C-alpha positions as CSV (number, residue, x, y, z in Angstrom):
1,M,-12.6,94.9,41.4
2,P,-13.3,98.7,41.9
3,D,-15.3,99.6,45.2
4,G,-18.9,100.0,44.5
5,I,-19.1,97.8,41.5
6,D,-21.6,95.5,42.8
7,E,-23.8,98.4,43.7
8,L,-23.3,99.8,40.1
9,V,-24.4,96.4,38.6
10,D,-27.5,96.2,40.9
11,A,-28.5,99.9,40.1
12,I,-28.0,99.2,36.1
13,A,-30.4,95.9,36.5
14,A,-32.8,97.8,38.4
15,R,-33.1,100.6,35.5
16,V,-33.1,97.8,32.8
17,R,-36.2,96.0,35.0
18,A,-37.9,99.1,35.2
19,R,-37.7,100.0,31.5
20,L,-38.7,96.8,30.1
21,G,-41.7,97.0,32.6
22,A,-44.4,94.5,32.2
23,A,-43.0,92.9,29.2
24,T,-40.6,90.9,31.1
25,A,-43.6,89.4,33.0
26,S,-44.4,87.5,29.9
27,L,-41.1,86.2,28.8
28,P,-40.4,82.6,29.6
29,V,-37.9,81.4,32.2
30,L,-35.1,80.0,30.4
31,D,-33.9,76.5,31.6
32,A,-30.0,76.4,32.1
33,R,-30.1,72.6,31.9
34,P,-28.6,71.1,28.8
35,L,-31.1,70.3,26.2
36,R,-30.8,66.6,26.6
37,E,-31.8,66.8,30.4
38,I,-35.1,68.7,29.6
39,P,-38.2,66.4,28.7
40,C,-39.9,67.1,25.6
41,D,-43.7,68.1,25.3
42,E,-43.8,69.3,22.0
43,D,-46.6,68.2,19.6
44,P,-44.9,65.7,17.3
45,A,-46.6,67.4,14.5
46,N,-44.7,70.5,15.2
47,C,-41.3,69.1,16.2
48,S,-38.4,71.3,16.2
49,G,-36.1,68.5,15.2
50,C,-33.9,68.9,18.1
51,G,-32.6,65.2,17.4
52,H,-33.0,64.3,21.3
53,C,-35.7,62.3,21.1
54,V,-33.9,59.1,22.7
55,V,-33.4,60.9,25.8
56,R,-36.0,63.7,25.9
57,R,-39.1,61.4,24.8
58,P,-37.7,57.9,25.4
59,H,-41.3,56.7,25.6
60,A,-41.9,57.7,22.1
61,A,-38.5,56.2,21.0
62,R,-39.5,52.8,22.4
63,A,-42.5,53.1,20.8
64,V,-40.9,53.6,17.5
65,A,-38.4,50.8,18.0
66,A,-41.6,48.5,19.0
67,E,-43.0,49.1,15.5
68,G,-39.8,47.7,13.9
69,A,-37.2,50.3,13.7
70,A,-33.9,49.3,13.6
71,R,-32.1,52.6,14.9
72,I,-33.4,56.0,16.2
73,G,-31.4,58.9,15.1
74,A,-29.8,61.1,17.7
75,G,-28.1,64.7,17.5
76,P,-25.2,65.9,18.7
77,D,-24.4,66.1,22.4
78,T,-27.2,63.7,23.0
79,G,-25.4,61.7,25.5
80,E,-26.1,57.9,26.3
81,V,-29.0,56.5,24.5
82,D,-31.8,54.0,25.5
83,A,-29.6,50.7,25.8
84,A,-32.5,48.7,24.2
85,L,-32.2,51.0,21.1
86,A,-28.6,49.8,20.4
87,G,-29.0,46.3,22.0
88,M,-29.4,44.1,18.8
89,I,-25.9,44.9,17.6
90,D,-22.6,43.0,18.0
91,H,-19.8,45.7,17.9
92,T,-17.2,43.8,15.9
93,L,-13.5,43.7,15.6
94,L,-12.2,40.6,13.6
95,K,-9.2,42.2,11.6
96,P,-6.1,40.1,12.1
97,D,-4.1,42.9,13.3
98,A,-6.6,44.5,16.0
99,T,-4.3,45.7,18.6
100,N,-4.8,46.2,22.4
101,D,-5.9,49.6,22.1
102,E,-8.5,49.2,19.5
103,I,-9.9,46.4,21.3
104,K,-10.3,48.9,24.4
105,R,-11.9,51.2,22.3
106,V,-14.5,48.8,20.9
107,C,-15.3,48.0,24.6
108,E,-15.3,51.4,25.7
109,E,-18.1,52.4,22.6
110,A,-19.8,48.9,23.5
111,R,-20.4,50.6,27.1
112,R,-21.4,54.0,26.0
113,Y,-23.7,52.8,23.6
114,H,-25.1,49.6,25.3
115,F,-24.6,47.2,22.3
116,A,-25.6,43.8,22.7
117,S,-21.9,42.4,22.6
118,V,-18.6,43.0,21.4
119,C,-17.5,40.2,18.7
120,V,-13.9,39.6,18.6
121,N,-11.3,36.5,17.9
122,S,-10.7,34.1,20.6
123,T,-7.6,35.6,21.4
124,H,-8.9,38.8,22.9
125,V,-11.8,37.0,24.9
126,A,-10.3,37.2,28.4
127,K,-9.4,41.0,27.8
128,V,-12.7,41.9,26.4
129,R,-14.5,40.1,29.3
130,A,-12.5,42.1,31.7
131,L,-13.1,45.5,29.9
132,L,-16.8,44.8,29.7
133,H,-17.1,43.6,33.4
134,G,-20.3,44.9,35.0
135,S,-21.5,46.8,31.6
136,G,-24.3,44.1,30.6
137,V,-22.5,43.9,27.2
138,M,-21.9,40.4,26.3
139,T,-18.6,39.1,25.3
140,C,-18.9,37.0,21.6
141,A,-16.1,35.0,20.3
142,V,-15.7,33.8,16.7
143,V,-14.7,30.1,16.2
144,G,-13.4,28.6,13.1
145,F,-13.2,31.9,11.6
146,P,-13.0,32.7,8.7
147,L,-13.0,29.8,6.8
148,G,-14.7,27.2,8.5
149,A,-12.6,24.5,6.9
150,M,-10.5,23.2,10.1
151,A,-11.5,19.8,11.9
152,T,-14.7,19.6,14.0
153,A,-12.4,18.8,17.0
154,A,-10.4,21.8,16.6
155,K,-13.6,24.0,16.1
156,A,-15.0,22.3,19.4
157,Y,-12.0,23.0,21.4
158,E,-11.6,26.5,20.4
159,A,-15.4,27.1,21.5
160,R,-14.8,25.4,24.7
161,E,-11.6,27.3,25.4
162,A,-13.4,30.6,24.4
163,V,-16.3,30.0,26.9
164,R,-13.9,29.1,29.5
165,A,-12.0,32.7,28.8
166,G,-15.5,34.3,29.5
167,A,-17.3,34.2,26.0
168,D,-21.2,34.6,26.2
169,E,-21.6,33.6,22.7
170,I,-20.0,31.9,20.0
171,D,-19.9,32.6,16.3
172,M,-19.0,29.5,14.2
173,V,-18.4,28.9,10.3
174,L,-20.3,26.3,8.9
175,N,-18.0,23.7,7.0
176,V,-18.9,25.3,3.5
177,G,-17.0,22.6,1.6
178,A,-18.9,19.9,3.3
179,L,-22.4,21.3,2.3
180,K,-21.2,21.9,-1.2
181,S,-20.2,18.4,-1.2
182,R,-23.7,17.2,-0.2
183,D,-21.9,15.7,2.9
184,Y,-24.7,16.9,5.3
185,A,-24.0,14.5,8.1
186,T,-20.6,16.1,8.5
187,V,-22.1,19.6,8.4
188,A,-24.7,18.8,11.1
189,E,-22.1,16.8,13.3
190,D,-19.8,19.9,13.0
191,I,-22.4,22.3,14.2
192,R,-23.5,20.0,17.0
193,K,-20.1,19.5,18.5
194,V,-19.4,23.2,18.7
195,V,-22.9,23.5,20.4
196,E,-22.2,20.8,22.8
197,A,-18.8,22.4,23.5
198,A,-19.9,25.9,24.0
199,R,-22.4,25.1,26.4
200,P,-23.9,27.5,28.0
201,A,-23.0,29.8,25.6
202,R,-25.4,30.3,22.6
203,V,-24.1,29.2,19.3
204,K,-24.4,31.4,15.8
205,V,-23.8,29.5,12.5
206,I,-22.4,31.6,9.9
207,L,-23.3,30.1,6.6
208,E,-21.4,32.5,4.2
209,T,-24.2,32.8,2.1
210,G,-22.1,34.9,-0.7
211,L,-20.8,31.2,-1.6
212,L,-24.2,29.3,-1.6
213,D,-27.0,29.0,-4.1
214,A,-30.5,28.9,-2.9
215,E,-30.9,25.4,-2.4
216,Q,-27.7,25.3,-0.4
217,K,-28.9,28.0,1.8
218,V,-32.3,26.4,2.7
219,I,-30.2,23.2,3.5
220,A,-27.6,25.0,5.5
221,I,-30.2,26.9,7.6
222,S,-32.3,23.6,8.3
223,L,-29.2,21.8,9.3
224,A,-28.1,24.6,11.7
225,K,-31.8,24.4,13.3
226,L,-31.7,20.6,13.6
227,A,-28.0,20.8,15.1
228,G,-29.2,23.0,18.0
229,A,-27.8,26.4,17.2
230,A,-29.4,29.5,18.6
231,F,-28.7,31.6,15.6
232,V,-28.4,31.6,11.8
233,K,-26.0,34.2,10.3
234,T,-25.3,35.6,6.9
235,S,-21.3,36.3,6.4
236,T,-18.0,36.4,8.0
237,G,-17.2,39.8,6.1
238,F,-14.1,37.8,4.7
239,G,-16.2,36.2,1.9
240,P,-17.8,37.2,-1.2
241,G,-21.0,39.3,-0.7
242,G,-22.8,40.2,2.6
243,A,-26.0,40.1,4.1
244,T,-29.3,40.7,2.0
245,A,-32.7,41.4,3.0
246,E,-33.7,38.3,0.8
247,D,-31.4,36.0,2.6
248,I,-32.5,37.2,6.0
249,A,-36.1,36.9,4.9
250,L,-35.5,33.3,3.9
251,M,-33.8,32.3,7.1
252,R,-36.6,33.8,9.3
253,R,-39.2,31.9,7.2
254,L,-37.3,28.7,7.6
255,V,-36.3,29.1,11.4
256,G,-39.7,30.9,12.9
257,D,-39.4,32.3,16.1
258,E,-37.4,29.5,17.4
259,L,-33.8,30.8,16.3
260,G,-32.2,34.3,16.2
261,V,-31.2,35.8,12.7
262,K,-28.2,37.7,12.2
263,A,-27.3,40.1,9.5
264,S,-23.5,40.3,9.2
265,G,-21.3,41.8,6.3
266,G,-21.9,44.8,4.5
267,V,-24.4,46.3,6.9
268,R,-22.7,50.0,7.7
269,T,-25.6,52.4,7.8
270,H,-28.8,53.0,9.7
271,E,-30.8,52.4,6.4
272,D,-29.0,49.1,5.9
273,A,-29.8,47.8,9.5
274,E,-33.4,49.0,9.3
275,K,-33.8,46.9,6.0
276,M,-32.3,43.9,7.9
277,V,-34.6,44.4,10.6
278,K,-37.7,44.8,8.6
279,A,-36.8,41.4,6.8
280,G,-36.5,39.7,10.0
281,A,-33.0,40.0,11.6
282,S,-32.9,39.9,15.5
283,R,-29.3,40.6,15.6
284,I,-26.9,42.8,13.5
285,G,-23.0,42.5,13.2
286,A,-21.0,45.4,12.4
287,S,-18.0,47.0,12.7
288,A,-19.8,50.5,11.9
289,S,-21.8,50.2,14.9
290,V,-21.4,53.7,16.2
291,A,-22.4,55.1,12.8
292,I,-25.4,52.9,12.7
293,V,-26.6,54.1,15.9
294,T,-25.9,57.9,15.5
295,R,-26.8,57.8,12.2
296,K,-23.4,59.3,10.9
297,A,-22.0,58.5,7.6
298,T,-18.7,56.5,7.6
299,E,-15.6,58.0,6.2
300,P,-15.5,57.7,2.4
301,A,-12.3,55.9,2.5
302,K,-14.1,53.4,4.8
303,A,-17.3,53.2,3.2
304,A,-16.7,50.5,0.6
305,R,-16.7,47.1,2.7
306,K,-13.4,45.4,2.5
307,P,-12.4,41.8,4.0
308,G,-13.0,41.8,7.8
309,A,-15.0,44.9,7.5
310,Y,-18.3,43.5,9.1
């Protein structure tokens, strides 16, 4: 650097300040911090739409959530959001060819966005438990998945082993064939045995609503409640149809406040999730969890639900 450059810079700066004169005194001092770190005191009626409410106005975001919003939008570079805003999502990876790298990725996403749980096939439970250690995110395992047509003893064994490996919650598939055969004792016993085997983990019963008529849905929900389930849940993502607001409303009406209601199957956008929560869902099962939380559209090639694409 040439000699005297510092003095030259100072002299030029002094002349610029003198030229601007008193005008500089009225200019606001710019905050050099990233926008997400600067608290917002704007009048909501004149919001500039920065998209960072979840970190700049967390009290406002929590108030909106308390009124029933399923998700709060967030702009680019928002950083981590309030865990409570994503705390009803089971971040799901249930495809049969899921790799270790993909399991690691969903766990990292769950840590970042503070999802309720990571839901996987039971073979991945120990790995997920280790990857989520210390995060506060639960490990969830599916049992009897996706058909629900195996022996009750097999379901109970899988549930027990999943809990031993570290599962906090179990999502079991109801015996749909027994239900449609009106063998309600078998359906109830199937659920009860898994509930007993899974203790202290909570059990969600997947009804596969796309296979059931209205009467069968009512009976299935009632049996799950009587057998000690903690949640009733719509779909596996591998069967026909998925979650609908009508089914969620029916579930909530029948279980009241005693059980949780989980919407899964085809919930891929913020709007989808919002409809489910408004209808009564207390948990969302989704593989598009990040897109839901950030309100980003899923890629066109992935937008149509495929088997296993929760």
